[in-house]
C-alpha positions in Angstrom: 27.2 6.9 -17.7 26.2 3.2 -18.3 26.9 2.4 -15.6 24.7 4.2 -13.7 22.0 4.1 -15.8 22.6 0.5 -14.8 23.0 1.0 -11.2 19.9 3.0 -11.0 17.8 0.4 -13.2 19.2 -2.5 -10.8 18.1 0.6 -7.5 14.5 0.9 -8.4 13.4 -3.6 -9.4 15.7 -3.9 -6.3 13.2 -0.9 -4.5 9.7 -3.0 -6.1 11.1 -6.2 -5.4 11.7 -4.6 -1.3 8.0 -4.1 -1.7 6.2 -6.7 -3.7 7.3 -8.6 -0.3 3.9 -6.8 1.1 2.0 -7.0 -1.6 2.4 -10.7 -2.4 1.8 -11.4 1.0 -1.5 -9.6 0.7 -2.7 -10.7 -2.7 -1.9 -14.3 -3.6 -3.8 -14.6 -0.2 -6.7 -13.4 -1.1 -8.4 -16.6 -3.1 -7.7 -18.5 -0.3 -9.6 -17.3 3.0 -12.9 -19.2 2.1 -10.7 -22.3 2.7 -8.3 -20.9 5.3 -12.2 -19.7 7.1 -13.1 -23.3 6.9 -10.0 -24.3 8.4 -10.0 -22.9 11.4 -14.3 -22.8 11.5 -14.8 -19.0 11.2 -19.4 -19.1 11.1 -19.5 -16.1 9.5 -18.0 -15.1 6.3 -17.4 -11.9 7.0 -15.3 -12.2 9.2 -12.5 -13.7 6.4 -12.1 -10.4 4.9 -9.6 -9.1 8.3 -7.4 -11.7 7.8 -6.8 -9.0 5.2 -7.0 -5.3 6.6 -4.9 -6.6 9.6 -1.5 -7.5 8.1 -2.5 -3.4 7.2 -2.6 -2.9 10.5 1.0 -3.9 11.6 2.1 -2.2 8.5 0.9 1.3 10.7 2.4 0.6 13.6 5.6 -1.6 12.4 6.5 1.5 10.4 6.4 3.9 13.3 8.8 1.6 15.5 11.1 0.6 13.0 11.7 4.0 10.7 12.5 6.3 13.7 15.8 2.7 14.5 16.7 3.4 10.6 17.8 6.9 11.4 20.1 6.3 13.8 21.4 2.1 13.0 21.2 3.3 9.0 18.1 1.1 7.0 19.7 -1.6 6.3 19.8 -3.8 9.3 16.2 -2.2 9.8 15.2 -4.9 7.0 17.0 -7.6 7.7 15.4 -6.7 11.3 11.8 -6.8 10.2 12.7 -9.5 8.0 13.3 -12.1 10.8 10.6 -11.1 12.2 8.1 -11.8 9.2 9.6 -15.5 9.3 8.6 -15.9 12.8 5.0 -14.8 12.0 4.5 -17.0 9.0 5.2 -20.1 11.3 3.0 -18.8 13.6 0.6 -18.3 9.9 1.5 -22.0 9.4 0.8 -24.3 11.7 -2.0 -22.5 14.0 -6.0 -23.9 13.6 -7.2 -20.5 15.9 -8.3 -17.9 13.9 -8.0 -15.8 16.6 -4.2 -16.6 16.5 -4.1 -16.4 12.8 -4.9 -13.2 13.1 -2.5 -12.4 15.5 0.4 -13.7 12.7 -0.6 -11.4 10.3 -0.7 -8.4 12.3 3.3 -9.4 13.1 3.7 -10.8 9.4 2.9 -6.9 9.3 4.9 -5.7 11.0 7.8 -7.3 9.8 7.2 -6.2 6.3 6.3 -2.8 8.2 10.5 -2.4 7.3 11.5 -3.0 3.7 8.3 -1.2 3.2 9.2 2.0 4.7 12.9 1.4 4.4 12.7 1.1 0.3 10.7 4.2 0.7 13.2 6.1 3.3 16.0 5.1 0.4 14.2 6.7 -2.3 13.9 9.8 0.0 18.2 9.7 0.5 18.9 9.4 -2.9 16.7 11.7 -5.4 14.4 14.6 -4.2 12.1 16.9 -5.8 9.7 15.7 -8.9 12.1 13.0 -9.5 11.7 11.6 -6.3 8.4 11.8 -7.5 9.5 9.8 -10.5 11.6 7.2 -9.1 8.4 6.9 -6.7 6.5 5.8 -9.7 8.7 3.5 -11.5 9.1 1.8 -8.1 4.8 1.7 -7.7 4.5 0.7 -11.0 6.7 -2.5 -10.7 5.0 -3.3 -6.9 1.8 -2.9 -9.0 2.6 -5.6 -11.3 2.3 -7.6 -8.0 -1.1 -8.3 -8.1 -1.5 -9.1 -11.2 0.0 -12.1 -10.7 -0.9 -13.1 -7.1 -4.2 -14.6 -6.8 -3.4 -16.6 -9.9 0.2 -17.7 -8.7 -2.7 -18.0 -4.9 -5.0 -20.1 -6.8 -2.6 -22.7 -8.3 0.4 -23.3 -5.2 -3.3 -23.2 -2.9 -4.7 -26.1 -5.8 -1.9 -28.4 -6.0 -0.5 -27.8 -2.8 -2.4 -26.9 0.0 -2.9 -23.5 1.0 0.2 -23.5 4.0 2.0 -23.9 0.7 1.2 -19.8 -0.6 3.3 -18.5 2.9 6.0 -21.0 2.3 5.9 -19.2 -1.3 5.7 -16.0 0.3 8.5 -16.6 2.3 11.5 -18.3 -0.7 10.6 -15.5 -2.6 11.5 -13.4 0.3 14.4 -14.4 1.4 15.8 -14.6 -2.4 15.3 -10.6 -2.3 16.8 -10.1 0.7 19.9 -11.6 -0.3 19.8 -9.4 -3.1 19.4 -6.4 -0.9 22.1 -7.9 1.3 24.9 -8.4 -1.5 24.2 -5.6 -3.9 22.4 -2.9 -1.6 25.1 0.4 -0.8 23.8 2.4 2.8 22.0 5.3 1.4 21.9 7.0 4.7 24.9 9.9 5.0 26.7 9.9 7.8 26.3 13.3 8.7 22.2 12.5 8.7 22.4 9.8 11.6 21.1 10.4 14.8 22.6 9.0 18.0 20.1 6.6 18.8 17.5 7.6 22.4 14.8 6.9 23.1 13.6 11.3 22.7 14.7 10.5 18.6 10.9 9.2 18.5 9.4 12.2 20.5 11.8 15.0 18.6 11.0 13.6 15.2 7.5 13.6 16.0 7.3 16.9 17.1 9.5 17.8 13.6 6.7 15.5 10.8 4.0 18.1 12.9 5.7 20.8 12.3 5.3 20.5 8.8 1.9 21.7 7.2 1.8 19.7 4.1 3.6 17.0 5.8 0.8 16.6 7.6 -1.9 16.8 5.3 0.0 15.1 2.2 -0.3 12.0 5.0 -3.6 12.3 6.1 -4.7 12.3 2.6 -3.2 9.5 1.6 -5.2 7.5 4.1 -8.3 8.2 2.3 -7.2 7.5 -0.4 -5.7 4.0 0.5 -8.7 3.9 2.9 -10.7 3.5 0.0 -9.2 1.1 -2.3 -9.0 -1.5 1.2 -12.2 -2.0 1.4 -11.9 -3.1 -2.5 -8.4 -5.1 -1.6 -10.7 -6.9 1.4 -14.2 -7.3 -0.5 -13.1 -8.0 -3.7 -13.3 -12.2 -3.4 -16.7 -11.3 -2.1 -18.0 -9.4 -4.5 -16.8 -10.9 -7.2 -17.3 -14.9 -6.4 -20.8 -13.9 -3.8 -22.0 -11.0 -5.7 -21.6 -12.0 -9.4 -20.9 -15.6 -9.4 -17.2 -15.1 -10.9 -14.9 -17.6 -8.4 -12.2 -18.9 -11.4 -12.4 -15.8 -13.1 -11.6 -13.6 -10.0 -7.5 -13.7 -10.3 -7.7 -12.2 -13.9 -10.3 -9.8 -13.0 -8.3 -8.5 -10.2 -4.9 -8.9 -11.9 -7.1 -6.7 -15.2 -7.8 -3.8 -12.1 -4.3 -4.1 -11.4 -3.0 -3.0 -14.3 -4.8 -0.5 -14.5 -3.4 1.0 -11.5 0.5 -0.1 -13.0 -0.2 1.7 -16.6 -1.0 4.7 -14.7 1.6 5.0 -11.7 4.1 4.2 -15.5 2.0 7.3 -17.1 2.7 9.6 -14.2 6.5 8.8 -13.7 6.9 9.9 -17.8 5.1 12.8 -16.5 5.4 14.5 -13.2 8.9 15.7 -14.2 7.1 17.4 -16.5 3.7 19.6 -15.2 4.7 18.2 -10.9 3.0 16.2 -8.8 0.4 19.5 -7.0 -1.1 19.6 -10.8 -1.8 16.0 -11.0 -2.7 15.1 -8.3 -5.0 18.0 -8.6 -6.5 16.7 -11.6 -6.8 12.8 -10.7 -8.6 13.4 -7.3 -11.3 15.6 -9.3 -11.5 12.3 -11.5 -12.0 10.3 -8.1 -14.7 12.3 -7.1 -16.4 12.3 -10.2 -16.1 8.7 -10.7 -17.7 7.8 -7.4 -21.0 10.4 -8.2 -21.4 9.3 -11.9 -21.6 6.0 -10.5 -23.7 7.3 -7.3 -26.9 8.4 -9.8 -27.0 5.7 -12.4 -26.8 3.1 -9.4 -28.7 4.1 -6.4 -31.6 1.4 -6.3 -30.0 -2.3 -4.8 -29.6 -3.9 -8.0 -26.2 -4.8 -8.8 -24.7 -3.2 -12.6 -23.6 -5.6 -15.3 -19.8 -6.9 -14.5 -18.2 -5.9 -18.0 -20.0 -2.2 -16.2 -18.7 -2.9 -13.1 -14.9 -3.2 -14.2 -15.1 -0.5 -16.3 -15.9 1.5 -13.6 -13.7 0.1 -11.5 -10.8 0.3 -14.3 -10.9 4.2 -14.8 -10.9 4.9 -11.0 -7.8 2.4 -10.0 -6.2 3.7 -13.4 -7.2 7.7 -11.0 -5.5 5.9 -7.7 -2.2 5.4 -9.8 -2.5 9.2 -10.0 -2.2 9.4 -6.7 -0.6 6.8 -4.6 3.2 8.1 -5.8 2.8 11.5 -5.9 0.7 11.5 -2.6 3.7 9.7 -0.7 6.9 12.1 -2.7 4.8 14.8 -2.0 4.5 14.2 1.9 8.6 12.9 2.0 9.5 15.9 -0.3 10.1 18.2 2.2 11.1 15.3 5.2 15.0 14.9 4.1 16.3 15.3 7.5 14.1 13.2 9.3 12.9 10.3 6.1 12.8 7.7 8.2 11.2 8.7 10.4 8.7 10.9 7.9 8.0 7.7 5.9 7.7 5.7 9.6 4.6 8.3 10.3 3.3 8.7 7.1 3.4 5.2 6.5 1.4 4.2 10.0 -0.8 7.3 10.5 -2.1 7.2 6.8 -2.4 2.6 7.4 -3.9 3.1 10.9 -6.5 5.4 9.5 -7.4 3.5 6.0 -7.5 0.1 8.3 -10.8 1.6 10.4 -12.0 2.9 6.9 -11.8 -0.5 5.2 -13.4 -2.4 7.9 -16.1 0.1 8.9 -17.7 0.7 4.6 -16.7 -3.0 4.1 -19.6 -4.2 7.0 -21.5 -2.2 4.3 -20.4 -4.4 1.1 -22.6 -7.4 1.7 -25.8 -7.3 -0.8 -24.2 -4.6 -3.8 -21.0 -2.4 -4.4 -22.7 0.5 -4.1 -21.4 1.4 -0.9 -18.5 0.6 -2.1 -18.4 3.7 -3.9 -20.3 6.0 -1.3 -16.9 5.2 0.8 -14.9 6.4 -3.0 -16.9 9.6 -3.0 -16.7 10.7 0.8 -12.6 9.5 0.8 -12.8 12.1 -2.1 -14.1 14.8 -1.3 -12.7 15.7 2.4 -9.7 14.8 0.2 -10.2 17.3 -2.0 -10.8 19.7 0.5 -7.8 19.2 2.4 -6.6 19.5 -0.9 -7.2 23.1 -1.4 -6.5 24.1 2.6 -3.1 23.2 2.0 -2.4 25.3 -1.0 -4.4 28.5 0.5 -2.2 27.9 3.4 1.0 27.9 0.9 -0.7 30.8 -1.6 -0.6 33.1 1.7 2.4 32.2 3.2 4.4 32.9 0.5 2.7 36.4 0.0 
């Protein structure tokens, strides 16, 4: 029994480490955005956040390619293929002096990193199911969320003591260590009877199966709206705290404290989800998400920003709420897709990410001198998500009668 517990612990930490390569590649770069923009002769600073959103675009498309392939060839070979692509993309990012080529490199990084991100979810689905699967995903996400706590500070340190290019080098070193650990210790999780013989048609047949599962589609759309609203914060946080509030030095610490709010929520979720169930927790969390946004807009509807203490308080409540949504929405979408976990995880990630990028870019354009547009975006995304949630509940109750 002790050996079994230790094996499960190592599995959870390893899955989190795989996903952490993604988080580190995104968040460690945040403090370096102005310096990279200057190096690449970017005249409009509002273009710099594209270095963040572009990697998400690659993550979305990469999942769509590699998820179905993993249902045929297994999870482990796909992780290796993705990491090789990540190495090539990182070299492009470090050596280029052109902003468009840097964006291409970031998209390519995202395509490569889609493999460990998608495969970690697929391997969890291969190994667990139901509310217990949600518990495991919550623990993985909690460990994964700890990376943004230290990533901006780490990025600032590397930038100050070396240069911004070394941030990419450090990410590569970390990735190599994780993939070596994965190669040595993690067995293949895809059962032989679930392997689908490779044909080009598996992309079509798997997609058709996915779209026939109403709950999977709806919870994927919910993930897209929630991820999109959170991505607005992620891509504009440096601009908000450094430009609007003049807190460049304090930014890594503020970013870390808000990431802790998400981490705490995912920890509580891992303790509560088996007892109360995913749907009940998602329902309450979404009402909290909407209410927090509405209260902020009603109180601070002018162009004047609140004090930084008040803003951080509202952000903390909002991100604590999001911590209850991320893992549960993913688990609810994956629950009916055990037979197509690879392409199911891929489509879930692809649709939610490709939805999130334009949402983030659109709302982000308005976050210039005020943070209120960000909370308006939270509110709109929350209301639409709640409508979809109730629609699914009503359809489920009708079909059960």
